[in-house]
Backbone bond lengths (Angstrom), bond angles and torsions (degrees), N, CA, C in turn:
res aa  C-N    CA-C-N  psi(-1)  N-CA   C-N-CA  omega(-1)  CA-C   N-CA-C  phi
1 M - - - 1.458 - - 1.523 110.86 -
2 K 1.312 116.25 126.64 1.461 121.60 176.45 1.522 108.32 -132.47
3 T 1.317 115.92 140.97 1.460 119.33 171.24 1.527 108.01 -61.36
4 N 1.341 116.71 135.84 1.469 118.93 -179.74 1.524 113.23 -127.96
5 M 1.340 116.93 7.88 1.468 119.96 172.91 1.515 110.12 -148.09
6 L 1.329 115.47 134.29 1.460 121.65 177.91 1.522 110.22 -131.11
7 I 1.329 115.95 138.78 1.469 121.99 166.45 1.518 104.88 -98.22
8 I 1.334 117.62 116.45 1.467 120.15 -170.29 1.533 114.04 -107.36
9 G 1.300 119.11 6.02 1.465 120.58 179.76 1.516 109.47 134.28
10 A 1.321 116.60 -164.19 1.450 127.85 -4.64 1.531 110.33 -79.05
11 G 1.335 115.92 150.86 1.444 120.05 176.83 1.524 111.91 -59.97
12 R 1.316 116.22 147.59 1.471 123.47 -179.26 1.532 111.15 65.73
13 S 1.333 116.16 30.85 1.467 119.80 -176.61 1.525 113.49 -126.63
14 G 1.319 117.08 9.65 1.457 119.50 177.57 1.510 114.85 100.53
15 T 1.336 118.22 17.50 1.464 119.98 179.51 1.524 111.51 -64.81
16 T 1.328 117.13 -36.06 1.465 120.16 178.54 1.523 110.74 -66.35
17 T 1.326 116.49 -38.71 1.464 120.79 178.21 1.522 110.35 -62.33
18 L 1.329 116.95 -45.57 1.460 120.12 178.86 1.526 110.23 -62.12
19 Y 1.317 116.58 -42.91 1.468 121.61 177.82 1.526 111.21 -57.07
20 E 1.329 116.84 -43.94 1.465 120.74 -179.23 1.524 111.14 -61.42
21 H 1.321 116.51 -35.09 1.468 120.40 178.60 1.527 111.95 -72.79
22 L 1.323 117.51 -32.68 1.454 121.17 -171.89 1.525 114.70 -91.27
23 K 1.316 117.65 -28.15 1.464 120.58 -164.84 1.526 114.95 -63.44
24 S 1.337 117.36 -25.07 1.461 119.01 -177.38 1.531 113.47 -98.92
25 H 1.326 117.15 4.52 1.471 120.02 -179.75 1.531 109.72 -68.24
26 P 1.328 117.86 134.79 1.474 120.42 -175.55 1.521 114.79 -64.40
27 D 1.325 117.70 -19.67 1.466 120.41 179.59 1.523 112.94 -93.54
28 I 1.338 116.73 0.81 1.464 120.74 -176.26 1.527 110.64 -121.15
29 C 1.311 115.72 126.26 1.468 121.38 169.83 1.522 107.29 -103.76
30 F 1.332 116.32 106.95 1.465 119.76 178.62 1.527 109.19 -92.34
31 S 1.312 116.51 149.27 1.459 121.30 179.01 1.522 110.48 -56.10
32 N 1.336 116.46 150.43 1.463 121.11 -179.68 1.524 111.94 -57.62
33 A 1.326 115.71 -38.27 1.461 121.31 172.58 1.520 107.49 -98.78
34 K 1.327 117.21 138.09 1.469 119.80 -177.62 1.519 111.33 -57.20
35 E 1.333 117.12 -42.22 1.467 120.43 -179.55 1.527 109.48 -119.07
36 V 1.310 115.41 125.24 1.461 121.37 175.89 1.529 107.11 -120.24
37 P 1.332 118.27 102.47 1.477 121.05 -174.19 1.522 112.94 -81.11
38 Y 1.317 115.33 49.84 1.470 120.36 -177.16 1.527 112.03 -69.12
39 F 1.308 117.16 -46.90 1.463 120.56 -176.11 1.529 112.76 -80.28
40 S 1.327 117.51 -16.72 1.469 120.21 -173.40 1.525 114.52 -99.42
41 I 1.319 117.98 -24.84 1.475 120.44 -177.54 1.530 108.87 -109.54
42 P 1.328 117.54 113.71 1.464 121.63 -172.05 1.528 115.21 -53.07
43 D 1.334 118.61 -43.97 1.459 118.35 -176.16 1.525 112.32 -71.26
44 I 1.337 117.39 -22.66 1.468 120.33 173.52 1.532 109.57 -78.70
45 Y 1.329 116.33 -39.97 1.462 121.27 178.68 1.530 111.14 -59.26
46 K 1.322 115.80 -34.57 1.464 120.74 -178.85 1.527 112.27 -66.31
47 R 1.345 116.82 -17.53 1.469 119.60 -178.96 1.527 112.24 -72.62
48 G 1.319 116.58 -15.26 1.455 120.11 172.82 1.518 115.12 92.22
49 E 1.325 114.19 169.21 1.455 120.91 -174.73 1.531 112.87 -65.25
50 S 1.310 118.17 -32.07 1.466 119.74 -179.61 1.521 110.52 -62.69
51 Y 1.341 116.55 -37.32 1.467 120.11 176.17 1.528 109.74 -65.64
52 Y 1.315 116.61 -47.09 1.465 121.02 179.96 1.526 110.95 -59.47
53 H 1.313 116.61 -45.76 1.460 120.66 -176.65 1.520 112.87 -69.10
54 S 1.331 116.84 -16.14 1.473 119.16 179.04 1.526 111.72 -67.36
55 F 1.324 117.71 -14.86 1.460 121.81 -179.94 1.527 112.69 -84.40
56 F 1.330 116.72 -0.72 1.461 120.30 -176.45 1.527 110.16 -121.54
57 K 1.315 115.27 139.08 1.462 121.57 176.45 1.537 108.57 -127.39
58 P 1.326 116.66 70.58 1.470 119.94 -175.60 1.522 112.74 -69.39
59 N 1.322 114.09 150.82 1.456 121.27 177.13 1.532 108.25 -134.87
60 N 1.339 113.47 62.61 1.467 121.47 179.41 1.534 113.56 66.72
61 Q 1.324 117.76 20.50 1.468 119.18 176.02 1.524 110.36 -72.76
62 K 1.315 114.76 151.41 1.461 121.00 -178.78 1.521 112.05 -74.12
63 I 1.336 116.20 -33.73 1.469 121.66 -175.92 1.527 109.75 -113.53
64 I 1.327 116.14 126.51 1.467 123.35 172.62 1.523 105.75 -109.70
65 A 1.327 117.00 113.94 1.468 120.10 -166.61 1.521 113.06 -128.42
66 S 1.316 113.98 155.49 1.456 121.30 172.90 1.520 109.03 -153.52
67 S 1.317 115.64 179.46 1.462 121.72 -177.27 1.521 109.41 -140.07
68 D 1.312 115.96 147.45 1.467 121.61 175.04 1.524 107.87 -160.84
69 T 1.331 116.54 105.58 1.464 120.03 -175.57 1.527 113.25 -79.30
70 Y 1.327 117.84 -2.29 1.464 119.75 170.81 1.526 111.03 -73.07
71 L 1.312 116.46 -23.13 1.463 120.92 -166.33 1.520 114.65 -66.44
72 L 1.327 118.09 -37.37 1.463 120.30 -172.98 1.520 112.82 -53.90
73 I 1.328 117.48 -39.35 1.466 120.73 -176.29 1.529 112.54 -98.77
74 D 1.322 117.05 4.62 1.465 121.38 -177.70 1.525 110.15 -83.62
75 K 1.308 117.34 127.67 1.464 121.71 -178.58 1.533 112.60 -88.23
76 D 1.327 117.96 -17.33 1.461 121.12 -179.34 1.525 112.29 -93.70
77 A 1.331 116.61 -30.14 1.467 120.87 -173.53 1.530 114.89 -62.91
78 P 1.345 120.33 -40.26 1.469 118.36 -177.95 1.531 113.66 -55.59
79 K 1.318 117.08 -41.52 1.471 120.42 178.45 1.527 110.48 -66.54
80 R 1.331 117.10 -41.74 1.465 120.16 178.68 1.526 110.74 -60.43
81 I 1.330 115.48 -43.13 1.457 120.21 -177.92 1.520 111.05 -70.69
82 S 1.320 117.22 -39.47 1.461 121.53 177.68 1.526 111.10 -62.19
83 D 1.325 116.71 -40.22 1.463 120.80 176.97 1.530 110.47 -65.64
84 Y 1.328 116.22 -36.14 1.468 121.91 -178.36 1.526 111.02 -73.08
85 N 1.333 116.73 -48.20 1.467 121.55 -179.96 1.523 109.45 -153.47
86 P 1.330 117.15 98.41 1.474 120.38 -178.04 1.525 113.57 -67.22
87 D 1.345 117.20 -10.78 1.465 121.17 179.49 1.532 112.38 -100.92
88 M 1.314 117.01 15.35 1.461 121.52 -177.15 1.529 111.33 -56.97
89 K 1.346 115.66 132.48 1.458 121.92 171.78 1.532 107.57 -89.16
90 I 1.340 115.84 135.85 1.464 120.35 -172.56 1.520 110.25 -128.47
91 I 1.336 115.36 125.18 1.465 121.34 177.37 1.523 108.81 -109.45
92 I 1.328 115.60 133.04 1.465 121.25 179.34 1.528 109.01 -126.55
93 M 1.319 115.94 124.17 1.459 121.64 175.21 1.525 108.74 -90.91
94 L 1.332 116.44 130.27 1.459 121.15 -177.40 1.532 109.74 -122.31
95 R 1.298 115.61 114.60 1.466 122.08 177.67 1.525 108.87 -100.59
96 E 1.322 116.99 146.15 1.470 120.10 178.04 1.533 108.08 -43.79
97 P 1.341 118.54 122.93 1.464 120.94 -165.31 1.520 116.53 -65.22
98 V 1.330 118.64 -33.67 1.470 119.25 177.72 1.526 109.31 -66.26
99 E 1.318 115.63 -46.19 1.462 121.72 178.22 1.527 110.84 -60.78
100 R 1.339 115.42 -43.02 1.467 119.63 -179.06 1.524 111.71 -66.18
101 S 1.335 116.73 -40.39 1.461 120.16 -178.58 1.526 111.12 -63.19
102 Y 1.339 115.87 -39.89 1.466 118.72 -179.77 1.532 110.24 -71.68
103 S 1.331 116.96 -38.30 1.462 120.79 176.93 1.525 110.65 -61.87
104 S 1.331 116.28 -40.44 1.459 121.21 178.40 1.529 110.75 -64.20
105 Y 1.317 116.20 -41.80 1.469 121.06 178.10 1.530 110.83 -62.45
106 V 1.339 116.81 -46.93 1.465 121.07 -179.92 1.528 110.17 -61.66
107 Y 1.328 116.09 -42.72 1.465 120.65 178.37 1.535 110.32 -60.77
108 A 1.331 116.60 -41.98 1.465 120.78 -179.59 1.526 111.33 -64.56
109 I 1.324 116.94 -38.46 1.467 120.81 177.04 1.527 110.20 -66.18
110 N 1.338 116.07 -48.15 1.468 121.19 -175.40 1.521 113.09 -67.44
111 N 1.326 116.65 -24.13 1.455 120.13 -175.90 1.525 113.55 -110.28
112 G 1.323 115.47 14.29 1.455 119.89 170.36 1.511 116.38 80.87
113 H 1.327 118.33 10.71 1.468 119.98 176.71 1.527 110.12 -78.06
114 E 1.321 115.87 -44.44 1.470 122.20 175.98 1.534 108.86 -102.54
115 K 1.318 116.05 145.87 1.463 119.80 173.99 1.522 109.41 -70.14
116 K 1.314 116.44 146.97 1.465 121.00 -177.53 1.529 112.09 -63.59
117 T 1.337 116.58 -19.96 1.467 120.35 179.62 1.529 112.59 -80.14
118 I 1.334 116.75 -11.11 1.462 120.92 -178.66 1.529 109.43 -80.17
119 T 1.331 115.99 122.38 1.462 120.11 177.43 1.530 109.55 -82.87
120 F 1.321 115.84 167.16 1.457 121.10 177.32 1.524 110.64 -57.41
121 R 1.315 116.51 -42.92 1.473 120.88 179.40 1.533 110.39 -67.96
122 D 1.338 116.84 -36.71 1.467 119.87 175.50 1.524 110.79 -59.36
123 S 1.328 115.61 -42.42 1.465 119.50 -178.03 1.530 110.62 -63.72
124 Y 1.317 116.08 -33.35 1.466 120.22 176.07 1.533 109.88 -66.11
125 N 1.315 115.64 -46.00 1.468 120.19 -178.07 1.528 111.81 -65.37
126 N 1.341 116.46 -29.20 1.462 120.78 -178.24 1.527 113.40 -87.77
127 E 1.330 116.09 -10.82 1.455 118.20 -167.62 1.523 113.92 -66.82
128 K 1.295 118.30 -39.51 1.463 120.77 -176.92 1.521 110.88 -55.09
129 E 1.321 116.31 -42.79 1.463 120.41 178.94 1.532 110.79 -68.87
130 N 1.326 116.33 -40.99 1.466 120.42 -176.52 1.528 112.56 -66.82
131 I 1.322 117.46 -40.49 1.469 118.51 -177.30 1.522 111.93 -80.46
132 A 1.329 116.70 -8.96 1.461 119.81 174.02 1.521 110.80 -74.93
133 N 1.329 115.83 -15.84 1.455 121.04 178.32 1.531 109.54 -67.54
134 P 1.337 118.50 133.26 1.468 119.96 -178.38 1.526 114.30 -69.34
135 D 1.330 116.68 -15.07 1.467 121.03 -179.28 1.527 109.97 -70.40
136 I 1.334 117.25 113.19 1.460 121.23 -176.76 1.526 111.87 -64.26
137 I 1.327 117.74 -28.61 1.464 120.41 178.80 1.521 109.96 -67.11
138 K 1.320 116.23 -42.97 1.463 119.68 178.47 1.519 110.47 -66.59
139 K 1.330 117.03 -40.66 1.465 119.92 177.20 1.519 110.48 -58.27
140 N 1.321 115.98 -41.44 1.458 120.62 -179.63 1.521 111.77 -68.06
141 N 1.317 116.71 -44.18 1.469 120.92 -175.59 1.522 113.10 -71.03
142 F 1.338 116.99 -25.44 1.461 120.48 -176.89 1.532 113.66 -115.19
143 G 1.325 116.82 -5.83 1.468 119.29 -176.46 1.514 112.65 -88.20
144 H 1.318 117.60 55.78 1.464 121.96 -175.38 1.530 111.84 -60.19
145 F 1.306 116.19 -36.06 1.466 121.40 -175.61 1.531 110.80 -96.22
146 Y 1.301 115.38 -45.17 1.471 121.53 -178.40 1.525 111.40 -56.11
147 T 1.319 117.27 -40.70 1.465 120.65 -178.94 1.523 111.70 -60.31
148 G 1.336 116.76 -31.27 1.457 121.34 -177.09 1.523 115.03 -80.25
149 L 1.319 117.69 3.76 1.469 120.73 174.93 1.531 107.65 -83.09
150 Y 1.311 115.03 71.04 1.463 121.31 -169.23 1.521 113.46 -61.73
151 H 1.312 116.74 -43.40 1.466 118.82 -179.95 1.519 110.21 -58.78
152 K 1.304 116.54 -46.70 1.465 122.30 -179.52 1.530 110.79 -55.12
153 H 1.325 116.70 -48.13 1.464 120.50 -174.99 1.528 112.16 -75.16
154 V 1.327 117.02 -43.49 1.468 120.01 -177.92 1.532 110.58 -64.57
155 K 1.324 116.91 -42.94 1.462 119.93 -179.62 1.539 110.82 -64.77
156 Y 1.325 116.80 -32.72 1.470 119.04 176.11 1.528 109.83 -64.63
157 W 1.331 116.96 -44.68 1.457 120.97 178.64 1.526 111.05 -62.41
158 M 1.318 117.22 -33.10 1.464 120.83 -177.79 1.526 112.47 -73.65
159 Q 1.323 117.02 -3.71 1.460 120.09 170.51 1.531 110.61 -76.09
160 F 1.336 116.47 -18.08 1.463 121.39 -174.77 1.527 113.44 -110.49
161 F 1.336 116.41 -20.78 1.464 121.48 -179.67 1.520 109.14 -137.48
162 P 1.331 117.64 146.89 1.464 119.94 178.49 1.524 111.50 -67.82
163 K 1.318 115.82 155.82 1.456 122.00 -175.88 1.518 112.66 -56.24
164 E 1.352 116.65 -35.51 1.459 119.76 -177.06 1.534 112.94 -70.02
165 N 1.322 117.38 -9.03 1.463 120.69 177.06 1.522 112.74 -84.40
166 F 1.332 116.56 -1.68 1.464 120.85 -176.88 1.525 111.25 -111.83
167 L 1.316 115.18 142.28 1.456 121.97 168.18 1.524 107.19 -125.45
168 L 1.333 115.58 116.08 1.462 121.45 -179.94 1.522 107.95 -100.75
169 I 1.325 115.93 124.93 1.463 121.93 -176.73 1.520 109.29 -122.24
170 K 1.314 116.31 129.52 1.459 119.96 176.42 1.526 109.43 -83.76
171 T 1.313 115.94 134.72 1.461 121.30 -179.93 1.521 111.23 -55.91
172 Q 1.323 116.79 -38.86 1.462 120.42 -178.17 1.524 111.40 -63.56
173 D 1.338 117.36 -31.02 1.459 120.50 177.49 1.527 111.10 -71.21
174 L 1.326 116.25 -37.66 1.461 120.18 177.67 1.520 110.61 -64.77
175 K 1.325 116.28 -37.84 1.460 120.82 177.51 1.525 111.48 -69.26
176 K 1.316 115.97 -40.60 1.462 121.56 -174.43 1.524 112.14 -70.44
177 D 1.330 117.24 -47.40 1.464 121.29 -177.20 1.520 108.45 -153.52
178 Y 1.328 116.53 85.13 1.452 119.44 -174.42 1.534 112.02 -66.55
179 N 1.347 117.74 -28.52 1.462 119.24 179.13 1.530 111.78 -65.94
180 E 1.319 116.34 -37.06 1.465 119.91 176.93 1.520 110.55 -64.88
181 V 1.333 116.03 -40.20 1.465 120.30 177.64 1.524 110.25 -64.92
182 L 1.327 117.19 -41.28 1.460 120.87 -178.91 1.529 111.97 -65.39
183 I 1.311 117.11 -31.11 1.469 120.51 174.45 1.527 109.88 -63.78
184 K 1.339 116.12 -42.54 1.466 120.61 177.83 1.529 110.77 -62.64
185 V 1.326 115.61 -41.29 1.467 119.61 179.20 1.527 110.07 -64.13
186 S 1.324 116.62 -42.17 1.470 121.38 179.19 1.518 110.99 -58.60
187 K 1.326 116.59 -45.59 1.464 120.84 179.85 1.526 110.61 -66.69
188 F 1.301 116.33 -40.29 1.462 121.19 179.81 1.528 111.04 -61.40
189 L 1.330 116.75 -40.02 1.461 121.67 -178.46 1.526 112.49 -90.21
190 N 1.340 115.72 -6.84 1.465 121.07 -179.41 1.526 111.41 56.99
191 I 1.327 115.43 52.41 1.461 121.83 178.62 1.527 109.18 -128.26
192 R 1.326 115.49 173.42 1.452 119.75 176.12 1.527 110.01 -58.69
193 E 1.328 115.16 148.20 1.461 119.80 -175.63 1.527 111.27 -55.07
194 I 1.317 114.63 131.24 1.460 121.02 178.94 1.527 108.35 -81.60
195 K 1.319 115.77 120.26 1.459 120.55 177.81 1.518 108.78 -118.95
196 S 1.303 115.68 129.16 1.456 120.00 -177.28 1.522 109.64 -139.65
197 E 1.311 115.25 133.36 1.462 120.85 178.85 1.527 111.71 -107.44
198 I 1.316 116.04 0.83 1.458 118.51 -175.42 1.522 110.97 -74.95
199 K 1.305 115.48 140.04 1.457 122.15 177.15 1.524 107.91 -103.28
200 I 1.312 115.62 120.69 1.452 120.42 -175.26 1.513 110.14 -122.64
201 K 1.317 116.16 130.02 1.454 120.40 174.92 1.523 108.76 -79.19
202 T 1.324 115.93 127.84 1.464 119.29 -174.60 1.526 112.48 -105.08
203 N 1.344 113.44 141.81 1.469 121.40 169.22 1.530 115.06 55.86
204 E 1.341 116.22 36.12 1.461 117.87 172.72 1.527 108.39 -73.51
205 A 1.320 115.50 144.09 1.460 118.85 178.14 1.513 108.81 -70.35
206 S 1.328 116.08 132.12 1.456 119.64 -179.72 1.509 109.98 -138.02
207 G 1.318 114.47 155.70 1.452 121.31 177.93 1.509 109.12 -139.23
208 A 1.323 116.12 179.88 1.457 120.72 -178.51 1.527 110.55 -92.52
209 K 1.333 116.69 136.41 1.466 120.70 173.96 1.520 109.69 -68.67
210 F 1.335 115.17 -44.52 1.461 121.17 -180.00 1.531 108.39 -122.25
211 M 1.325 115.45 103.66 1.457 120.29 -172.56 1.527 112.20 -63.77
212 F 1.335 117.53 -36.77 1.465 119.55 -178.72 1.530 110.66 -63.09
213 L 1.340 116.80 -37.78 1.459 120.98 178.43 1.525 110.76 -68.62
214 H 1.327 116.16 -42.63 1.457 120.91 179.26 1.523 110.50 -60.99
215 K 1.317 117.33 -46.01 1.463 120.59 -178.39 1.524 111.31 -65.99
216 F 1.336 116.18 -35.47 1.461 119.25 177.27 1.528 111.05 -63.32
217 L 1.334 116.38 -40.13 1.458 121.04 -176.75 1.522 112.97 -73.18
218 I 1.343 116.80 -31.40 1.469 118.53 -174.17 1.517 113.75 -102.58
219 N 1.331 117.76 -20.09 1.464 120.04 -175.28 1.520 110.76 -89.97
220 R 1.311 115.95 100.09 1.460 120.78 -178.07 1.527 112.85 -68.61
221 N 1.344 116.43 -15.11 1.467 120.21 -178.07 1.522 113.38 -100.21
222 S 1.326 117.67 7.20 1.467 119.39 -179.55 1.530 109.56 -66.25
223 K 1.325 116.18 144.51 1.468 121.32 -177.97 1.522 111.28 -62.55
224 L 1.335 115.68 -39.41 1.459 119.41 -179.04 1.527 111.02 -64.09
225 R 1.328 116.77 -42.76 1.467 120.21 179.09 1.525 111.17 -63.77
226 K 1.323 116.57 -38.17 1.458 120.07 -179.97 1.529 110.91 -66.62
227 V 1.335 116.16 -38.60 1.471 120.44 177.94 1.522 109.89 -64.91
228 L 1.335 115.91 -47.18 1.468 120.15 -179.49 1.523 111.73 -64.65
229 A 1.347 116.00 -34.98 1.466 120.53 179.62 1.523 111.10 -62.41
230 K 1.321 116.20 -35.48 1.465 120.22 179.73 1.528 111.41 -75.12
231 M 1.324 116.39 -25.83 1.462 120.65 -176.32 1.527 112.39 -78.37
232 F 1.346 116.47 -29.90 1.462 119.64 -173.67 1.523 111.02 -111.68
233 P 1.320 117.39 140.42 1.476 120.80 179.27 1.524 111.68 -68.91
234 N 1.335 115.64 157.32 1.455 120.54 -179.52 1.524 112.20 -58.63
235 S 1.322 116.69 -33.63 1.464 120.35 -179.50 1.519 111.53 -61.98
236 L 1.346 116.58 -39.32 1.459 120.24 178.98 1.528 110.79 -71.05
237 K 1.347 116.19 -40.65 1.468 119.85 177.94 1.525 110.56 -62.25
238 E 1.327 115.44 -37.79 1.464 120.30 178.82 1.524 110.88 -62.58
239 I 1.331 116.18 -40.94 1.468 121.06 178.40 1.516 110.80 -62.87
240 V 1.337 116.06 -42.93 1.470 120.94 -179.91 1.525 110.75 -62.47
241 F 1.338 117.12 -47.68 1.465 121.33 -179.05 1.530 111.25 -62.73
242 N 1.334 115.64 -40.80 1.460 119.73 -177.82 1.520 112.88 -74.03
243 S 1.318 117.76 -19.91 1.465 120.93 -178.23 1.525 112.48 -71.29
244 G 1.339 115.66 -20.60 1.463 119.77 -177.76 1.509 113.39 81.51
245 I 1.332 117.35 4.36 1.461 119.90 -175.68 1.528 112.13 -66.20
246 I 1.334 116.94 -32.63 1.466 119.55 -179.91 1.524 110.35 -65.43
247 E 1.334 116.44 -43.97 1.476 120.05 177.81 1.527 110.65 -63.32
248 K 1.337 116.68 -37.96 1.465 120.54 179.75 1.523 110.85 -65.60
249 I 1.338 116.46 -41.93 1.467 120.11 178.40 1.525 110.09 -64.89
250 N 1.332 115.89 -43.10 1.467 120.16 177.69 1.519 111.45 -58.24
251 K 1.328 115.97 -42.05 1.457 121.34 -178.94 1.525 110.75 -65.97
252 L 1.331 116.42 -43.03 1.467 120.84 179.40 1.521 112.02 -67.75
253 N 1.334 115.71 -25.56 1.462 120.50 -177.99 1.521 112.91 -87.05
254 K 1.324 117.54 2.15 1.465 120.65 -179.88 1.521 111.30 -92.11
255 K 1.296 114.49 149.89 1.460 121.01 174.07 1.522 108.97 -138.19
256 Q 1.320 115.58 145.64 1.461 119.38 178.03 1.520 109.00 -73.47
257 T 1.310 116.46 139.27 1.458 120.66 -177.77 1.522 111.10 -128.04
258 L 1.305 114.82 153.66 1.461 120.86 174.79 1.528 108.25 -97.12
259 Y 1.312 116.47 151.38 1.457 118.62 178.84 1.521 109.83 -148.48
260 K 1.311 113.70 155.34 1.458 120.65 179.70 1.527 109.40 -73.88
261 P 1.343 118.61 130.77 1.474 120.51 179.73 1.526 111.48 -61.04
262 I 1.294 115.88 158.07 1.461 121.32 177.40 1.534 109.46 -62.70
263 S 1.323 116.81 139.62 1.455 120.60 179.47 1.521 110.00 -73.89
264 K 1.328 116.75 156.33 1.465 121.10 178.36 1.527 110.70 -61.15
265 E 1.331 115.53 -38.62 1.464 119.81 -178.99 1.531 111.05 -63.32
266 D 1.340 115.98 -45.27 1.458 119.69 179.81 1.517 111.18 -67.37
267 S 1.322 116.79 -36.77 1.459 120.77 179.40 1.528 110.99 -62.21
268 V 1.311 116.46 -45.63 1.468 121.27 178.48 1.527 109.98 -63.44
269 F 1.318 116.18 -43.08 1.464 121.33 -179.34 1.529 111.09 -60.07
270 V 1.338 116.36 -46.03 1.461 120.48 -176.43 1.533 111.30 -72.68
271 K 1.311 117.47 -34.51 1.467 120.35 176.96 1.513 110.81 -56.70
272 N 1.296 116.16 -37.91 1.466 120.35 179.42 1.530 110.95 -65.87
273 Y 1.327 116.12 -34.83 1.470 121.30 178.08 1.528 110.53 -61.62
274 F 1.318 116.15 -39.77 1.465 120.99 -175.81 1.532 113.83 -89.16
275 K 1.312 117.58 -7.38 1.464 121.85 -169.70 1.529 113.20 -53.27
276 E 1.299 118.00 -52.69 1.466 121.44 -176.16 1.529 110.96 -65.52
277 D 1.325 116.55 -44.14 1.457 120.05 -178.84 1.527 110.95 -64.11
278 L 1.325 117.23 -39.61 1.461 121.27 179.09 1.525 111.76 -65.35
279 Q 1.318 116.73 -35.41 1.463 119.73 178.09 1.527 110.41 -66.50
280 L 1.318 116.88 -41.83 1.460 121.18 177.42 1.528 110.74 -66.30
281 L 1.319 116.31 -36.29 1.455 121.09 178.19 1.529 110.35 -62.74
282 K 1.306 115.88 -39.59 1.456 121.28 178.01 1.523 111.12 -70.00
283 D 1.316 116.53 -47.75 1.466 121.04 -174.53 1.532 112.63 -67.48
284 E 1.327 116.24 -39.52 1.469 119.79 -171.72 1.533 114.14 -101.11
285 L 1.339 116.69 -27.61 1.469 119.01 -177.20 1.514 112.90 -121.95
286 D 1.346 116.52 2.14 1.459 122.81 174.92 1.534 112.75 57.83
287 I 1.335 115.77 40.70 1.466 120.28 178.50 1.524 109.18 -118.64
288 T 1.319 115.86 126.57 1.462 121.87 176.26 1.516 109.41 -130.90
289 F 1.323 115.65 156.52 1.474 120.96 178.69 1.529 109.69 -117.58
């Protein structure tokens, strides 16, 4: 058994919505946890394929799938995945980059990654230093703008997999007519047509009800987590991760939040940042927003 389909991002672009539509399809076995950062986090990758495969309980399904939104901007993961399965099918959700960058910033503020005193423009000025950090989690949490350089990231991935192994989906298309998008996904995966009647609200701003709990769940370097990790055997930790309880707690700990819309000045400023990449995206991959 090998995973043969991954949703790799972009974060804040509707990957959870797509997952909700796909997870109950009879031809798809999705990982017990929606996101398994096996290929993106080095110390998890070191645990080996048996650890990764423990997140899947296939029952003769054609597609074994998982998701990890750290992957799109990861420079090491494509080679790891290619070595694991050179025939991997890869789905990438692409949200209009200015909108996505601001959503990522708001999410970072609401979930304690960015300090509340940091403005959107401050986060831009700080980003170069933050994404230079080798920690992929930090790159993801602070790379509000860098992540939206879709042409740059997709073309890098295409050095490791042929173009036909990718399906690029615009978030706006999923919102507009999700059934049409699901037909495309079905054809891409060569499975029975995916039919879904569920109505899902996409990309609502959310924050943590209890910040200390949220930070404990997401911060792999917290002292408390390290102490607990030493106390419990890997087999027990594996059971906890596979139970889905962490995702359930995270979901219960979320609250919808209101936020101030992006200013016209910031919108114009950020559009200029993406201008060249968007032109290449149009010219080479025929994607426009």
